[in-house]
C-alpha positions in Angstrom: -5.2 7.6 21.6 -2.2 8.7 19.6 -0.7 11.8 21.0 2.2 14.0 20.0 5.1 14.3 22.4 4.4 17.5 24.4 8.1 18.4 24.8 8.4 18.7 21.0 5.2 20.7 20.3 5.6 23.7 18.1 3.4 26.2 16.2 2.4 25.3 12.6 1.7 28.8 11.4 5.3 30.2 11.2 7.7 32.0 8.9 9.9 30.0 6.6 12.9 30.8 8.8 11.0 29.5 11.9 9.9 26.4 10.0 13.4 25.7 8.9 14.8 26.1 12.4 12.1 23.7 13.7 12.9 21.2 11.1 16.7 21.3 11.9 15.9 20.9 15.6 13.5 18.0 15.1 15.9 16.3 12.6 18.2 15.6 15.5 15.5 13.5 17.1 15.2 11.1 14.1 16.3 7.5 14.9 16.8 5.0 12.0 16.9 1.4 12.9 15.7 -2.0 11.5 12.0 -2.9 11.8 11.1 -6.4 10.7 8.7 -6.6 7.7 7.6 -10.1 8.7 7.7 -12.4 11.6 8.3 -11.6 15.3 8.4 -7.9 16.0 6.8 -6.9 12.7 3.9 -4.4 12.6 0.4 -5.9 13.1 -1.4 -2.8 12.1 -0.3 -0.1 9.6 -1.9 3.3 8.9 -1.9 5.4 5.9 -2.6 9.1 5.9 -3.7 11.2 2.9 -4.9 14.8 2.6 -7.2 16.1 -0.1 -7.8 19.8 -0.8 -10.7 21.9 -2.1 -10.2 23.3 -5.6 -9.0 26.7 -4.2 -6.9 25.1 -1.5 -8.7 26.7 1.4 -10.1 23.5 2.9 -8.5 20.2 3.5 -9.6 16.7 4.5 -7.0 14.6 6.3 -7.9 10.9 6.4 -6.2 8.2 8.4 -6.8 4.5 7.8 -5.6 1.5 9.9 -5.4 -1.9 8.3 -4.4 -5.4 9.5 -2.0 -7.7 7.7 -4.8 -9.1 5.6 -5.6 -5.6 4.3 -8.8 -5.3 6.3 -9.7 -1.8 7.5 -10.0 -1.8 11.3 -10.2 2.0 11.9 -10.7 5.2 10.1 -10.6 8.9 11.0 -11.4 12.0 8.9 -10.7 15.6 9.9 -11.7 18.7 7.9 -10.0 22.0 8.4 -8.0 24.8 7.0 -4.4 24.2 5.9 -1.9 26.1 8.0 -0.2 27.7 5.0 0.3 27.5 1.2 2.3 24.7 -0.4 6.0 25.3 -0.5 8.7 22.8 -1.5 10.4 21.4 1.6 7.7 22.7 4.0 4.7 20.4 3.3 4.4 19.5 7.0 3.7 23.1 7.8 0.7 22.9 5.5 -0.9 19.7 6.5 1.0 18.4 9.6 -1.5 19.6 12.2 -4.4 18.0 10.4 -2.5 14.8 9.9 -1.9 14.6 13.6 -5.5 15.3 14.3 -6.6 12.5 11.9 -4.3 10.0 13.6 -5.4 11.1 17.0 -9.0 10.1 16.0 -8.1 6.5 15.3 -9.6 3.9 17.7 -6.8 1.4 16.8 -3.2 2.6 17.3 -1.0 1.5 14.4 2.5 0.1 14.7 3.6 1.8 11.5 2.4 4.8 9.5 2.8 5.4 5.8 2.7 9.0 4.6 2.5 10.6 1.1 5.6 12.7 1.7 9.4 12.3 2.1 11.2 11.2 5.2 14.9 11.9 5.8 15.5 12.6 2.1 15.1 16.3 2.7 17.5 19.3 2.7 17.2 19.5 6.5 16.6 15.8 7.1 13.0 16.2 8.1 10.4 15.7 5.4 6.7 15.2 6.5 7.2 11.4 7.3 10.1 12.1 9.6 8.3 15.2 11.1 5.2 13.2 12.1 7.2 10.2 13.2 9.4 12.2 15.6 6.4 14.1 17.0 4.5 10.8 17.7 7.5 8.6 18.5 6.2 6.0 16.1 7.7 4.2 13.1 6.9 6.1 9.8 7.8 5.7 6.2 7.5 8.3 3.4 6.0 7.0 0.1 5.6 9.9 -2.2 4.9 9.5 -5.9 7.5 12.1 -7.0 11.2 12.1 -6.2 12.8 14.9 -4.1 15.6 15.3 -6.7 16.2 14.2 -10.3 16.3 10.5 -11.1 18.6 9.1 -13.8 16.9 5.7 -14.2 14.0 3.6 -13.1 13.8 0.2 -11.4 12.9 -2.9 -13.3 9.3 -3.5 -14.5 8.3 -6.2 -12.0 6.6 -5.8 -8.7 9.3 -5.5 -6.0 12.0 -4.2 -8.4 13.9 -1.3 -6.7 17.2 0.5 -6.5 18.8 2.7 -3.9 19.0 6.4 -4.8 22.1 8.4 -4.6 22.6 10.1 -1.2 21.2 13.6 -0.9 22.1 15.7 2.2 23.6 12.6 3.7 20.4 10.5 3.4 19.3 7.7 1.1 16.0 6.7 -0.3 14.8 4.1 -2.7 12.7 3.8 -5.9 10.5 0.8 -5.8 7.8 -0.6 -8.1 4.9 -1.9 -6.0 2.7 -2.7 -8.9 4.1 -4.3 -12.1 4.6 -2.0 -15.0 3.2 1.0 -13.1 5.3 4.0 -12.1 7.4 3.5 -9.0 7.2 5.3 -5.7 10.0 6.9 -3.8 10.5 5.4 -0.4 12.5 7.0 2.4 12.7 6.2 6.1 10.7 8.6 8.4 11.5 7.6 11.9 12.3 4.3 13.8 12.8 2.5 10.4 15.9 2.2 8.3 16.0 2.1 4.5 16.1 -1.7 4.0 13.2 -2.1 6.4 11.3 0.7 4.7 11.6 -0.9 1.3 10.6 -4.3 2.6 7.7 -2.9 4.6 6.4 -0.9 1.6 6.3 -4.2 -0.4 4.8 -6.3 2.4 2.0 -3.8 2.9 1.2 -3.6 -0.8 -1.2 -6.0 -2.5 0.2 -5.4 -5.9 -3.1 -3.9 -7.1 -2.1 -0.3 -6.5 0.9 1.9 -7.0 1.2 2.6 -3.2 0.9 0.5 0.0 -2.7 -0.5 0.7 -3.2 1.8 3.8 -2.2 4.8 1.7 -4.4 3.8 -1.2 -7.5 3.4 0.9 -6.7 6.7 2.8 -6.5 8.5 -0.5 -9.8 7.1 -1.7 -11.6 8.1 1.5 -10.1 11.6 1.6 -11.4 12.2 -1.9 -14.8 10.9 -0.9 -14.9 13.2 2.1 -14.0 16.2 -0.1 -16.5 15.3 -2.7 -19.3 14.8 -0.2 -18.6 18.2 1.3 -19.0 19.7 -2.2 
């Protein structure tokens, strides 16, 4: 079972100041290093995590999906609960981080890599949701949000795999990459235990080209919406 590192545990229902202090503290735990996208040492199983909300935002469904390299689903986990706070830019983890961890803990197959719909080190305190979850779990994570953290002056080329490295913000770099031809790009940044070149390569390897995001994230999104709709 995936478990968070007990020595880094913290409360999720906190003030903005307390949240910022926690982010700054955990940012010092982030490690960025190469992780092969293919061949020896590359991830065998990758997870995607997505969270869907009720119309009024009072309920949430966090869904984790693990896939193998052939994009076959080998494990799923869905958790329903209350978000720990309202949405606020820069503090997404304090809205859905606890539920994300619970969904990951419910997986019967432990992933070697986790994709999250949130930024990694491209964050004003160096700890977006992907980095936050990666540090707490001690696992490789990659942030793959659909919107940039800051303004973008141009787009990558139209072909699948076209990308460019974004200007450094707060000392960190991310990349804009197109995972499906002629569809809007996503904005990849390292979370933890992955560097930027590896994050870009892994996002492409774990993408079939049929969707805008890596396959584990796409399936997790679909299942989270199904869980929300089933609950009514």
